[in-house]
N, C-alpha and C positions, 0 to 999 in steps of 0.2 A: 504493501500499499504506500502511495506517494505520501509525502510530509507536506504537512498544510502550510502553503505557498505565503508566509507571512503572517498568518492570524495567529498560531501557537508563538511565535516569535515575541507579539507583543505581550501575551500574556507571562512570557518567561520574563520580560523585561520588569514588569510592575513586582512580582516577587524579588528581582533583585535590588530593586528600587527600595522597598519596605523594608530589608535587611539593612541596606545602608543607613534609612532612617534612624532607626532601632540601634543602630552601632554609634552615630553621629550624637543622638539624644536631641534635645530641642534648645540646649543652654548656648550662649556664646552671641547671640543674635546682633550682627551689627547697626549702629546708629547710622551708619552712612545710608545714603541715597542709592546705592547698587546694592545686590541681595547677597548676603553671606552664604559660604556653602552649604551650610544648612538649609537656607532657604530655597537656594536652588535647587537642592536634591528632593524637598519638599514641593516645588514649583513642575520638577520632572517627573516627580511621581503623580502627582496631579494630571499632568500631560498626559501621560503612559495610561492611566487610569480611564481619561476620557477616552482614548484612542480605542481600549479595549472593548469599553461601551459600546463605543460605534460600529467595531468591527463584529463585536458577538451581536449585535441587533442585527446587522446586515444578515451573517450567517444563519441566525434563528429563523428571521424571514424567509429565505432562500431554502433552508431545510424544510419548513412547512411546506411550501409550494411545490418543493421537488418530491416530498412523500406522496401530497396529494394527487401529484401528477402519476407517480409511478402506483399509485393506487388505482386511478382510472384507467391506466394503460396495461395493467396486469394482465386482462383478460384478451387483449391484441394482440397481432401480430407484427414485428418488426419487418419493414420491406428494406430493399436495397442494401442490407447488411451483411451481406454473405460473401465469401470469397467465389469468383467467377474466373475460370482459367483462361478463357478468350479461345476455345476450342472452334468455337463457330465463325471466328473471325481470324485466322491465324497471321494472315498478312499484316492486319493493322495492328494486333497484338504485338508482333517481333517488331514494326517499325516504332511503336511507342514506347516499347521496352528498351531498345536502342536508343532513343531519344533521351529518355530517363535516366539511363544508366551515364550517358554523356554528361550528365547536369549532376550525378552523384546524388540523385534525389532519396529523399530520405522522408515516408510518409505513405500516405494510400493514394492510388489512383481508381478513377470511376470512369466507364464510358457506358453511356446509354445511349440505345438506339431504336425510335417506334415504342417508347415506354420500357424497354427491356434491357437490364443489363447483358451487356457482353463481354464485359471485362472489368474485375474489381480485384486490387491485390495491395498487399502491404510490404511495404519497402523499409530496410534498416531497422532500428530499436524505438520503440517507444519507451524505454527504460532502460539505458545501456547498464545502470547500475544492477539491475535485477533481471538483465538478459532478458527481458520482453520486449517481442519484436511486435511490429506494426500490424495491424489486421485489417478486414473490412470495417470492425467495430470500432477501431481506435478515434480518440476524439481531439479535434485540434481547436486552439482559439482561433476565430474564424475574422477577430480585426474587423477592417472596413467593408467586408462584405455584411455586416450586422446593419449597413445604412440601409439596404435594400428593404430588409426586414421592418426596420424603424418606419421607413416612408410607408410602407403597406398597412401598418397600425394607423397612420396617419389617415391615410385615404378612407379606411374602416370607419375611422370616427367621422370624416366629411359624408360618408354614406348614410350614416347614422343621422347627420343633421347636428353633429356636436360642435364643429367647427367647418370653415370654408377655406379651401388654398388660398382665395383672393382676400382672406381676413389680413391686416396690418399687423405685425407683430407687436405694436405699442397696444394694442386689445389687451394682451398677455403680460408684457413686461414694458409699460409706459414708462419706469424709472431708465431706459435704455435711451440713451438720446440718438435722435435721427429714427427712432423704432417705426414711427409712423409712414416713413417712406420704404419699407421693407414688407414682402408679402411672404408668406407662408410656402408657397408656390414657389419664389426666387430661393428661399431657405433650402428647398428640398432639392434645388438643380444647382445648389452652389453659385447663385448669381447674385446674393444678398449683399453683398460689399463686406459683412460682418467677419473680423478679424478677432483673435485674442486666444492664449492660452488656456488649456483646460489640464494642465498638468499642476494639481495639488501636491503639497509637499507632506499631507498628513491624511489619513482615511476621511471622508465626509458620508455622511448619510444620504439617500436621493435628494432631499429637498437641498441639503446644504450643499451638495455638488453642482446642481442647477443654479441656486442663486450665487454660487462661487462664478460659474460660468457668464451669469448675465452680468456679474459686476465687472468682470475683467474682459467682456467683449466691446469692440467698437465697430461703430457702423461707418464706413467709410463712403460717403455719397457720390464720390467722384466714379468708385468701383461697382455700383449699384448696377444690374444688368449685364455685368460683364463674370465670366466665367474665373472663380477663384476655389481651388478645394480647402475647406477650411472644416475640419469636424466640429468646431464648436456648433455650428448652425443644429448637428443633428442631439448635441446635446441639450441644446434649448428646446428644440422639437419634443424631447421628451418630458420637459418640464411640461409642456402645453400638453401634450396628451394625459399627464396626470391630472392637470387642471380640468379638462373636460371631461373625463372617463370617471373622477375620481378613484382611480385605482393608481396604485404605483405600477412605475413602468414595467419591472420584475413579473407581477400579477396579471397584467396584461399582455404581455408574451406570452406565458403560459396559456393563459385562456384563448388566446386568440389563433396561437401558433402551433405551440408543441402538444397540448391535449388535441384539439381537432384535428391535426394532422398526423395524429398519431406520431411523434417523433420520440423513441425510445432512447436515443441516443444524443441529447441534447441538453444545454442547461447552462450555467454561468461559471466561468471561469473561481469565483470565490469558492465553489464547492467541487471542483474538478477533482481535487484529490478524493474525495468519496468514491469515484467512478473506477473500476476494476480495469478499465479500458482507457483511463488516463493517460496521456504521453507528457513527458516533457519536452521543454524549448532548449534545445542544443545550437551553438554557434561557434565561431571561433575561425582563425586565419585558416586551419589545415581541416580539410574538407573529410567528413566524416570520421573525427577522431571522437567524439563524444567527451571531450576535456573540460568542454566550457557551459554546462549546463546553467539555464536562466532561473531565477528566483523572484516572482514577481509580487513586489508589496501591495497592501491593502489598498495605497493610496493608489498606485498604478492602477489597479484594476476599477478600483470607483472613479476614474477619471476618464475611463472608457465607456461610461453609462450611455445606451443607445448608440454607441458608436463604433463598440468592437469588444467587450467584455463576454461576449457568448462565446461556447464551443458547441462542436457537432461532429458527427461523422459525416463522411463524404456522402453516405446515402440519405441522412436525414439534411443535409444542406441540398441536394439534389429535389427532394421533396418540397422544402421549404421555399425553392427559388421558382419548381414548377406553379406552386400554388400561387407564388408574386405575378408572374406573367399572366397567369390562366384566370381562370373566374372562379378559383377556389374561394377564396376570401372576399373580395368584392367583384362587382360584374365585369366583363370583360371591357366595357367601354371605359369603365373606371381604370383597370390595368392601364389600358392604352393610355388615357390621358394621364394619368401619373407619370407612365416612362415616355412620355413625349412623342407618341406616334403620329406622323402626319406633321410632325415639325421638323426643323434642322439642328436640334437641340442634341449633343452628344451625349451629355449624362442630364439624365433626369430621374428622379426617385431612388437614386441609390445605384444606379446599374447605366453600365455604359453601352450605347447600341455602337453595334460593327457598322463600318462604314459602309459595307455593301446591304443594310440592313438584313442580313441572314439570321440576326439574333443579337442578344444580348450578351455581355459580360460584365464581373465583377473581380475585384483583387484586391487583397488584403495582405498587410505584412505590418509585423509587431510582434517584441517579446520572443522572438527567434523563432516565430511561425509564419508561412506563405500559406495563403487559400487563393485559390482561383475557379471560378464557375465560370463556364461559358454553355449557352442555352438558347434553345431554339425558341421564336415567338410561342409556337404552341405547347413548348415543355416536353416534346416527345423525345427530341435529341439533346444530350448534353455532355458534357466534359467535365469531371470534376478534379481536380488535382490539390491535395492538401498535405504540407509538411511541416514537422515540428525541427527541422534543422535547417534554419535561414536567418542568417544575421545580414540587415540588408547593407549596412556599410561598408561590408567586406564582399557580401555576393551577389549583390545588384550590381549590374544587369547580367553579369557574365552566367550565374548558376539559377537564376531565376526562371522560373518554370511556366511564368504568366504567358509567353508566346507561343510556348508548348502545348497549353492547353486549348489557346484559338485555334493553332493551327491543325491541332488534331481534330477539335471539333467542327472545323469548316470542311475538313475531308471527310468526315463521316455524314456530315449534313447534307453534302452533294451526292453522295452515293445511295440508291435506293435499297441495297444489301450490302453489307460488307464481307468482304473474304479474307 
């Protein structure tokens, strides 16, 4: 079982802090304006205790959602999460294997043709220390691919009449200067002109994280209407979803995506250590040496609310994206509207449209994970590549499999049958 990523760490720090305080005692406080060593220790302990409270609160809420979801899905069958050797398409399989081996790929690959899995295979290790290999059921942080899922939650809310894509941002966050010039549609398409950091130095609750994002956001009015990728758009959209649905983002995600779509291998990274098929992220200057495992802090994960803190197996990701582009969650007209069908917008609702309009793709990188999904407009054909060995600053673009996924998709999509 994988260690808790950062959560247990905070609890341990509190124990150490309490011991330190008992040794130091409470005497000798300085009358100067700066804090004495004892006061500093007490302040650190208080801050650590607050962090534990935030961490535990997040864990507890997610654990309840996860357990309830598992109970609902217990009698359903998982789809698209079994090894498939590719015997029905040996030439395609051999070509993809060669491409992935050249990239030193570590992860899981999935190829779907006409709603049928023709190839699904794990490569390398999920956890090198335990000598546990990647399989069709391995879980990967999806990073920015999650934006397409947040976007469909927004579209679902519009269909219910809870919001409009034409709403101005100031309707929800009037404290953000110039938010009266930005629409939700522009935020979904990264045309809002919003910039700002979403990297908190400490763990925050959902509401605190959104408020932190709003406080640190800036609307550059000169860039409104121009494409500029900024994850903070989707963090703020997550807050708007909570306002209009009166549900936490996490609960909405479970109720709209995981449970209805019967996604057995999906959840959030805060609890990925609870999963037997969880993976560790690896990176470093040497390919496949597994000497540099990544540990994500609670603050890092909390900062990715709505933008990249979910995990999935590649089979679950395919099912989710198929639902996003078809009429499984919203009407087909609404899905087409969300993704800019009939417009010249390249990025809409969390998905990129291929230049020849043959399909969509999404790509996510972070915390030593890389995920790419390429899918047809009808959801019947797809290629999903998910890796737990990717350090962007070292491996991008040479070792990235983003283009491999897109090229493989185009090849299989153009053929009526695979060989």
